[in-house]
N, CA, C and O atoms as a GROMACS GRO file, in nm:
protein
  328
    1UNK      N    1   0.093  -0.103   0.000
    1UNK     CA    2   0.004   0.003  -0.013
    1UNK      C    3   0.089   0.099   0.008
    1UNK      O    4   0.183   0.098   0.088
    2UNK      N    5   0.047   0.208  -0.087
    2UNK     CA    6   0.130   0.363  -0.114
    2UNK      C    7   0.101   0.432  -0.013
    2UNK      O    8  -0.021   0.434   0.002
    3UNK      N    9   0.189   0.526   0.110
    3UNK     CA   10   0.150   0.613   0.164
    3UNK      C   11   0.133   0.769   0.090
    3UNK      O   12   0.160   0.814  -0.021
    4UNK      N   13   0.103   0.797   0.155
    4UNK     CA   14   0.062   0.978   0.114
    4UNK      C   15   0.141   1.054   0.098
    4UNK      O   16   0.222   1.049   0.191
    5UNK      N   17   0.172   1.152   0.000
    5UNK     CA   18   0.289   1.257   0.008
    5UNK      C   19   0.307   1.290   0.161
    5UNK      O   20   0.408   1.271   0.229
    6UNK      N   21   0.166   1.355   0.205
    6UNK     CA   22   0.179   1.393   0.359
    6UNK      C   23   0.237   1.315   0.461
    6UNK      O   24   0.301   1.379   0.544
    7UNK      N   25   0.230   1.179   0.480
    7UNK     CA   26   0.292   1.122   0.554
    7UNK      C   27   0.448   1.111   0.519
    7UNK      O   28   0.529   1.118   0.612
    8UNK      N   29   0.487   1.096   0.406
    8UNK     CA   30   0.613   1.110   0.336
    8UNK      C   31   0.702   1.193   0.387
    8UNK      O   32   0.815   1.171   0.431
    9UNK      N   33   0.620   1.324   0.376
    9UNK     CA   34   0.653   1.469   0.431
    9UNK      C   35   0.686   1.518   0.570
    9UNK      O   36   0.767   1.610   0.582
   10UNK      N   37   0.631   1.466   0.672
   10UNK     CA   38   0.617   1.491   0.812
   10UNK      C   39   0.723   1.462   0.871
   10UNK      O   40   0.736   1.509   0.984
   11UNK      N   41   0.806   1.396   0.829
   11UNK     CA   42   0.966   1.374   0.928
   11UNK      C   43   1.027   1.496   0.921
   11UNK      O   44   1.072   1.567   1.010
   12UNK      N   45   1.021   1.512   0.772
   12UNK     CA   46   1.147   1.614   0.706
   12UNK      C   47   1.098   1.741   0.698
   12UNK      O   48   1.188   1.824   0.703
   13UNK      N   49   0.944   1.807   0.683
   13UNK     CA   50   0.896   1.904   0.633
   13UNK      C   51   0.936   2.015   0.754
   13UNK      O   52   0.945   1.990   0.874
   14UNK      N   53   0.955   2.130   0.696
   14UNK     CA   54   1.029   2.264   0.770
   14UNK      C   55   0.896   2.277   0.920
   14UNK      O   56   0.778   2.305   0.898
   15UNK      N   57   0.929   2.262   1.007
   15UNK     CA   58   0.815   2.314   1.071
   15UNK      C   59   0.794   2.437   1.109
   15UNK      O   60   0.791   2.466   1.229
   16UNK      N   61   0.774   2.537   1.001
   16UNK     CA   62   0.732   2.669   1.007
   16UNK      C   63   0.586   2.667   1.085
   16UNK      O   64   0.538   2.579   1.158
   17UNK      N   65   0.542   2.769   1.052
   17UNK     CA   66   0.426   2.845   1.164
   17UNK      C   67   0.292   2.791   1.087
   17UNK      O   68   0.184   2.795   1.145
   18UNK      N   69   0.302   2.753   0.985
   18UNK     CA   70   0.198   2.690   0.930
   18UNK      C   71   0.165   2.555   0.955
   18UNK      O   72   0.054   2.502   0.959
   19UNK      N   73   0.293   2.501   0.974
   19UNK     CA   74   0.303   2.292   1.046
   19UNK      C   75   0.267   2.318   1.162
   19UNK      O   76   0.196   2.233   1.216
   20UNK      N   77   0.300   2.426   1.229
   20UNK     CA   78   0.236   2.426   1.405
   20UNK      C   79   0.110   2.445   1.395
   20UNK      O   80   0.045   2.348   1.435
   21UNK      N   81   0.036   2.552   1.347
   21UNK     CA   82  -0.100   2.594   1.366
   21UNK      C   83  -0.162   2.474   1.325
   21UNK      O   84  -0.262   2.446   1.392
   22UNK      N   85  -0.119   2.358   1.191
   22UNK     CA   86  -0.203   2.237   1.161
   22UNK      C   87  -0.179   2.126   1.282
   22UNK      O   88  -0.250   2.025   1.285
   23UNK      N   89  -0.084   2.146   1.374
   23UNK     CA   90  -0.074   2.020   1.457
   23UNK      C   91  -0.166   2.047   1.603
   23UNK      O   92  -0.203   1.971   1.692
   24UNK      N   93  -0.185   2.214   1.576
   24UNK     CA   94  -0.248   2.244   1.698
   24UNK      C   95  -0.410   2.212   1.668
   24UNK      O   96  -0.487   2.134   1.725
   25UNK      N   97  -0.426   2.290   1.572
   25UNK     CA   98  -0.580   2.244   1.515
   25UNK      C   99  -0.651   2.130   1.473
   25UNK      O  100  -0.773   2.122   1.458
   26UNK      N  101  -0.527   2.002   1.448
   26UNK     CA  102  -0.581   1.916   1.372
   26UNK      C  103  -0.640   1.825   1.502
   26UNK      O  104  -0.708   1.733   1.457
   27UNK      N  105  -0.634   1.823   1.657
   27UNK     CA  106  -0.652   1.749   1.746
   27UNK      C  107  -0.768   1.901   1.786
   27UNK      O  108  -0.878   1.861   1.822
   28UNK      N  109  -0.761   2.000   1.784
   28UNK     CA  110  -0.826   2.064   1.874
   28UNK      C  111  -0.938   2.173   1.777
   28UNK      O  112  -0.949   2.295   1.792
   29UNK      N  113  -0.992   2.110   1.704
   29UNK     CA  114  -1.106   2.182   1.589
   29UNK      C  115  -1.182   2.073   1.538
   29UNK      O  116  -1.170   1.952   1.550
   30UNK      N  117  -1.315   2.188   1.442
   30UNK     CA  118  -1.384   2.072   1.400
   30UNK      C  119  -1.352   2.061   1.226
   30UNK      O  120  -1.413   1.988   1.147
   31UNK      N  121  -1.233   2.157   1.192
   31UNK     CA  122  -1.180   2.130   1.079
   31UNK      C  123  -1.185   2.035   1.009
   31UNK      O  124  -1.133   1.936   1.060
   32UNK      N  125  -1.252   2.012   0.847
   32UNK     CA  126  -1.242   1.911   0.768
   32UNK      C  127  -1.078   1.872   0.757
   32UNK      O  128  -0.990   1.928   0.823
   33UNK      N  129  -1.062   1.792   0.683
   33UNK     CA  130  -0.899   1.704   0.639
   33UNK      C  131  -0.883   1.833   0.552
   33UNK      O  132  -0.792   1.913   0.576
   34UNK      N  133  -0.971   1.851   0.453
   34UNK     CA  134  -0.904   1.966   0.374
   34UNK      C  135  -0.917   2.102   0.400
   34UNK      O  136  -0.895   2.180   0.308
   35UNK      N  137  -0.953   2.150   0.523
   35UNK     CA  138  -0.913   2.279   0.591
   35UNK      C  139  -0.818   2.280   0.664
   35UNK      O  140  -0.794   2.380   0.732
   36UNK      N  141  -0.769   2.210   0.667
   36UNK     CA  142  -0.630   2.172   0.751
   36UNK      C  143  -0.511   2.135   0.664
   36UNK      O  144  -0.399   2.152   0.711
   37UNK      N  145  -0.526   2.082   0.529
   37UNK     CA  146  -0.430   2.082   0.441
   37UNK      C  147  -0.378   2.228   0.395
   37UNK      O  148  -0.265   2.271   0.372
   38UNK      N  149  -0.535   2.299   0.390
   38UNK     CA  150  -0.503   2.450   0.358
   38UNK      C  151  -0.404   2.515   0.425
   38UNK      O  152  -0.318   2.579   0.363
   39UNK      N  153  -0.406   2.505   0.572
   39UNK     CA  154  -0.340   2.557   0.629
   39UNK      C  155  -0.211   2.510   0.646
   39UNK      O  156  -0.132   2.596   0.685
   40UNK      N  157  -0.162   2.383   0.625
   40UNK     CA  158  -0.078   2.319   0.656
   40UNK      C  159   0.063   2.353   0.493
   40UNK      O  160   0.182   2.386   0.489
   41UNK      N  161  -0.070   2.311   0.365
   41UNK     CA  162   0.036   2.318   0.254
   41UNK      C  163   0.026   2.459   0.157
   41UNK      O  164   0.044   2.465   0.035
   42UNK      N  165  -0.007   2.561   0.244
   42UNK     CA  166  -0.019   2.667   0.094
   42UNK      C  167   0.079   2.741   0.074
   42UNK      O  168   0.074   2.834  -0.008
   43UNK      N  169   0.178   2.714   0.139
   43UNK     CA  170   0.294   2.796   0.110
   43UNK      C  171   0.352   2.663   0.070
   43UNK      O  172   0.448   2.709   0.008
   44UNK      N  173   0.361   2.585   0.064
   44UNK     CA  174   0.424   2.442  -0.017
   44UNK      C  175   0.391   2.461  -0.182
   44UNK      O  176   0.314   2.401  -0.257
   45UNK      N  177   0.503   2.594  -0.209
   45UNK     CA  178   0.466   2.623  -0.382
   45UNK      C  179   0.501   2.520  -0.456
   45UNK      O  180   0.420   2.497  -0.545
   46UNK      N  181   0.613   2.434  -0.451
   46UNK     CA  182   0.667   2.353  -0.547
   46UNK      C  183   0.523   2.261  -0.571
   46UNK      O  184   0.468   2.269  -0.681
   47UNK      N  185   0.480   2.198  -0.493
   47UNK     CA  186   0.377   2.073  -0.478
   47UNK      C  187   0.226   2.172  -0.536
   47UNK      O  188   0.165   2.142  -0.638
   48UNK      N  189   0.194   2.267  -0.464
   48UNK     CA  190   0.072   2.292  -0.529
   48UNK      C  191   0.086   2.400  -0.668
   48UNK      O  192   0.000   2.383  -0.753
   49UNK      N  193   0.145   2.463  -0.684
   49UNK     CA  194   0.195   2.565  -0.816
   49UNK      C  195   0.274   2.498  -0.954
   49UNK      O  196   0.263   2.507  -1.077
   50UNK      N  197   0.350   2.432  -0.869
   50UNK     CA  198   0.445   2.369  -0.976
   50UNK      C  199   0.481   2.261  -1.005
   50UNK      O  200   0.579   2.229  -1.072
   51UNK      N  201   0.365   2.163  -0.933
   51UNK     CA  202   0.358   2.031  -0.971
   51UNK      C  203   0.477   1.936  -0.987
   51UNK      O  204   0.497   1.850  -1.073
   52UNK      N  205   0.560   1.978  -0.865
   52UNK     CA  206   0.666   1.906  -0.799
   52UNK      C  207   0.601   1.767  -0.684
   52UNK      O  208   0.506   1.766  -0.605
   53UNK      N  209   0.677   1.687  -0.712
   53UNK     CA  210   0.644   1.558  -0.662
   53UNK      C  211   0.538   1.476  -0.655
   53UNK      O  212   0.511   1.380  -0.583
   54UNK      N  213   0.473   1.536  -0.756
   54UNK     CA  214   0.339   1.416  -0.869
   54UNK      C  215   0.371   1.310  -0.824
   54UNK      O  216   0.300   1.242  -0.749
   55UNK      N  217   0.485   1.278  -0.865
   55UNK     CA  218   0.549   1.094  -0.850
   55UNK      C  219   0.520   1.042  -0.734
   55UNK      O  220   0.500   0.921  -0.731
   56UNK      N  221   0.511   1.104  -0.636
   56UNK     CA  222   0.499   1.066  -0.476
   56UNK      C  223   0.362   1.055  -0.409
   56UNK      O  224   0.348   1.019  -0.292
   57UNK      N  225   0.238   1.097  -0.512
   57UNK     CA  226   0.120   1.139  -0.462
   57UNK      C  227   0.010   1.021  -0.484
   57UNK      O  228   0.007   0.959  -0.590
   58UNK      N  229  -0.048   1.002  -0.416
   58UNK     CA  230  -0.161   0.904  -0.426
   58UNK      C  231  -0.324   0.976  -0.458
   58UNK      O  232  -0.330   1.097  -0.480
   59UNK      N  233  -0.437   0.903  -0.460
   59UNK     CA  234  -0.527   0.945  -0.469
   59UNK      C  235  -0.564   1.047  -0.330
   59UNK      O  236  -0.610   1.159  -0.355
   60UNK      N  237  -0.545   1.009  -0.198
   60UNK     CA  238  -0.607   1.110  -0.102
   60UNK      C  239  -0.508   1.262  -0.104
   60UNK      O  240  -0.550   1.370  -0.061
   61UNK      N  241  -0.376   1.240  -0.162
   61UNK     CA  242  -0.345   1.377  -0.176
   61UNK      C  243  -0.382   1.457  -0.278
   61UNK      O  244  -0.364   1.578  -0.292
   62UNK      N  245  -0.446   1.363  -0.363
   62UNK     CA  246  -0.483   1.447  -0.494
   62UNK      C  247  -0.625   1.544  -0.483
   62UNK      O  248  -0.677   1.640  -0.539
   63UNK      N  249  -0.647   1.458  -0.382
   63UNK     CA  250  -0.779   1.550  -0.306
   63UNK      C  251  -0.768   1.647  -0.239
   63UNK      O  252  -0.835   1.749  -0.226
   64UNK      N  253  -0.645   1.598  -0.179
   64UNK     CA  254  -0.621   1.756  -0.102
   64UNK      C  255  -0.546   1.879  -0.166
   64UNK      O  256  -0.540   1.997  -0.129
   65UNK      N  257  -0.484   1.808  -0.285
   65UNK     CA  258  -0.412   1.926  -0.359
   65UNK      C  259  -0.541   1.972  -0.420
   65UNK      O  260  -0.537   2.093  -0.397
   66UNK      N  261  -0.646   1.950  -0.479
   66UNK     CA  262  -0.744   2.018  -0.516
   66UNK      C  263  -0.828   2.135  -0.438
   66UNK      O  264  -0.903   2.222  -0.482
   67UNK      N  265  -0.782   2.097  -0.288
   67UNK     CA  266  -0.883   2.197  -0.190
   67UNK      C  267  -0.797   2.297  -0.162
   67UNK      O  268  -0.833   2.414  -0.148
   68UNK      N  269  -0.627   2.241  -0.148
   68UNK     CA  270  -0.549   2.344  -0.106
   68UNK      C  271  -0.538   2.499  -0.242
   68UNK      O  272  -0.539   2.621  -0.228
   69UNK      N  273  -0.528   2.403  -0.371
   69UNK     CA  274  -0.536   2.503  -0.505
   69UNK      C  275  -0.672   2.553  -0.472
   69UNK      O  276  -0.649   2.673  -0.457
   70UNK      N  277  -0.789   2.539  -0.454
   70UNK     CA  278  -0.911   2.602  -0.444
   70UNK      C  279  -0.872   2.721  -0.341
   70UNK      O  280  -0.898   2.836  -0.376
   71UNK      N  281  -0.807   2.696  -0.209
   71UNK     CA  282  -0.745   2.815  -0.153
   71UNK      C  283  -0.665   2.902  -0.204
   71UNK      O  284  -0.660   3.013  -0.151
   72UNK      N  285  -0.601   2.880  -0.295
   72UNK     CA  286  -0.482   2.964  -0.319
   72UNK      C  287  -0.500   3.106  -0.332
   72UNK      O  288  -0.447   3.188  -0.257
   73UNK      N  289  -0.604   3.145  -0.466
   73UNK     CA  290  -0.672   3.305  -0.459
   73UNK      C  291  -0.686   3.330  -0.354
   73UNK      O  292  -0.736   3.442  -0.347
   74UNK      N  293  -0.669   3.287  -0.256
   74UNK     CA  294  -0.681   3.408  -0.103
   74UNK      C  295  -0.595   3.425  -0.040
   74UNK      O  296  -0.561   3.525   0.023
   75UNK      N  297  -0.546   3.319  -0.053
   75UNK     CA  298  -0.366   3.343  -0.015
   75UNK      C  299  -0.300   3.438   0.032
   75UNK      O  300  -0.260   3.447  -0.084
   76UNK      N  301  -0.250   3.516   0.083
   76UNK     CA  302  -0.211   3.669   0.096
   76UNK      C  303  -0.103   3.658   0.000
   76UNK      O  304  -0.098   3.732  -0.099
   77UNK      N  305  -0.017   3.570   0.024
   77UNK     CA  306   0.102   3.570  -0.072
   77UNK      C  307   0.086   3.546  -0.231
   77UNK      O  308   0.170   3.591  -0.310
   78UNK      N  309  -0.004   3.487  -0.264
   78UNK     CA  310  -0.009   3.460  -0.388
   78UNK      C  311  -0.119   3.511  -0.484
   78UNK      O  312  -0.153   3.466  -0.593
   79UNK      N  313  -0.176   3.645  -0.399
   79UNK     CA  314  -0.272   3.770  -0.445
   79UNK      C  315  -0.155   3.852  -0.564
   79UNK      O  316  -0.034   3.874  -0.558
   80UNK      N  317  -0.264   3.881  -0.670
   80UNK     CA  318  -0.140   4.010  -0.738
   80UNK      C  319  -0.253   4.074  -0.798
   80UNK      O  320  -0.357   4.010  -0.815
   81UNK      N  321  -0.244   4.214  -0.839
   81UNK     CA  322  -0.294   4.320  -0.889
   81UNK      C  323  -0.367   4.319  -0.988
   81UNK      O  324  -0.419   4.422  -1.033
   82UNK      N  325  -0.385   4.184  -1.044
   82UNK     CA  326  -0.409   4.184  -1.194
   82UNK      C  327  -0.575   4.135  -1.139
   82UNK      O  328  -0.664   4.114  -1.221
   0.00000   0.00000   0.00000
């Protein structure tokens, strides 16, 4: 059975603010998995903007990726004046 990209990233994934917030909220909120993923991965641009790591993803990751991409237009750092 293939493990998801998210489970492969966990040990080495940089522990930045968003990762910390994800870990706080995952056990203390009623946010759905997709909402938690938006928080956790929205700044992981190589994956959701450039398509990197696609060879490591599974169906769960693809579902999560859709949610992260849906959130991206509202991300403060991804906005443009256009």
